C-alpha positions in Angstrom: 0.3 0.1 0.4 1.3 3.5 -1.3 1.2 6.3 1.3 -0.8 8.3 -0.7 -3.4 5.2 0.1 -3.1 5.5 3.8 -3.6 8.4 4.2 -6.3 8.7 2.1 -7.9 5.8 4.2 -7.2 8.1 7.8 -8.8 11.3 6.5 -11.9 11.9 9.2 -12.2 8.3 9.7 -12.8 6.1 12.7 -11.0 3.7 14.2 -10.1 0.8 13.2 -10.8 -1.0 10.0 -15.0 -3.0 8.9 -13.1 -6.6 7.9 -15.1 -8.0 4.8 -12.6 -10.2 3.5 -8.5 -10.0 4.3 -6.0 -10.6 2.2 -3.4 -10.1 -0.3 -6.6 -9.6 -2.9 -8.6 -7.5 -1.2 -8.2 -3.5 -1.6 -9.1 -0.5 2.0 -12.5 1.7 0.8 -13.5 4.8 2.9 -17.2 4.6 3.1 -18.6 7.5 4.6 -22.6 8.7 5.8 -23.1 12.6 5.0 -25.8 12.1 7.2 -23.9 11.4 10.1 -20.6 13.5 9.1 -18.3 10.2 10.0 -16.4 8.2 8.1 -15.4 4.6 8.0 -12.2 2.0 6.3 -13.1 -1.1 4.8 -11.5 -3.8 3.8 -11.9 -5.8 1.6 -12.8 -7.8 -2.2 -12.9 -6.0 -5.1 -15.4 -8.4 -6.2 -17.5 -7.7 -3.6 -21.0 -5.7 -3.9 -21.9 -2.2 -3.4 -24.6 -3.4 -1.2 -22.5 -5.0 0.9 -19.8 -2.4 1.4 -23.0 -0.1 2.3 -24.9 -2.9 4.7 -21.5 -2.4 6.7 -20.4 0.5 6.4 -24.2 1.6 7.6 -24.6 -1.1 10.8 -21.8 1.7 12.5 -22.5 5.2 11.4 -26.4 4.7 11.0 -27.6 1.7 13.2 -30.8 2.6 12.9 -31.2 4.2 9.3 -33.4 1.4 6.3 -30.5 0.3 3.1 -33.1 1.4 0.8 -33.9 5.3 1.7 -30.4 5.3 1.6 -28.5 5.6 -2.2 -24.4 4.9 -3.1 -22.2 7.4 -5.4 -19.0 7.0 -6.2 -16.8 9.9 -7.1 -20.4 12.3 -7.4 -21.6 9.7 -9.4 -24.9 7.7 -8.2 -24.6 3.8 -8.1 -28.1 2.6 -9.3 -27.6 -0.8 -9.1 -25.9 -1.4 -6.3 -25.8 -5.2 -7.0 -22.9 -4.4 -9.1 -19.0 -5.2 -7.7 -17.1 -2.5 -6.4 -14.8 -3.2 -9.6 -17.4 -3.0 -12.4 -18.7 0.0 -10.5 -15.0 2.1 -10.8 -13.9 1.7 -7.6 -10.3 1.2 -6.7 -8.2 1.2 -2.7 -8.6 3.7 -1.2 -12.0 5.3 -3.2 -14.7 6.9 -1.3 -18.1 5.7 -1.3 -20.6 8.3 -0.5 -23.6 7.6 1.6 -26.5 9.9 1.5 -30.6 9.4 2.6 -32.1 9.2 -1.3 -34.5 11.9 -0.9 -34.5 15.2 0.8 -35.2 15.9 4.0 -36.6 19.6 4.8 -34.8 21.6 7.0 -37.3 22.8 9.2 
């Protein structure tokens, strides 16, 4: 892992890493939740689905939220099909998956 990847994965992230898979082919990326103002590191295989990573991150960042009410973006682009693998979606090591509410909520 390069120095820049280590740095990118530590930015505003909770301590520790969610491990979905380990080994030489595993990558580490960030999952950030807008509503929680927080992020976690997730170690997984590139073949893991976007939905798997989203559920694991939401269990930590938004434990009371329904996964169907949230969407995932990568580099600002909505990932419509969360059954795509991370590789198919374009995620690489040190990528950030941005999790946010599917619908805007009124400010009260």
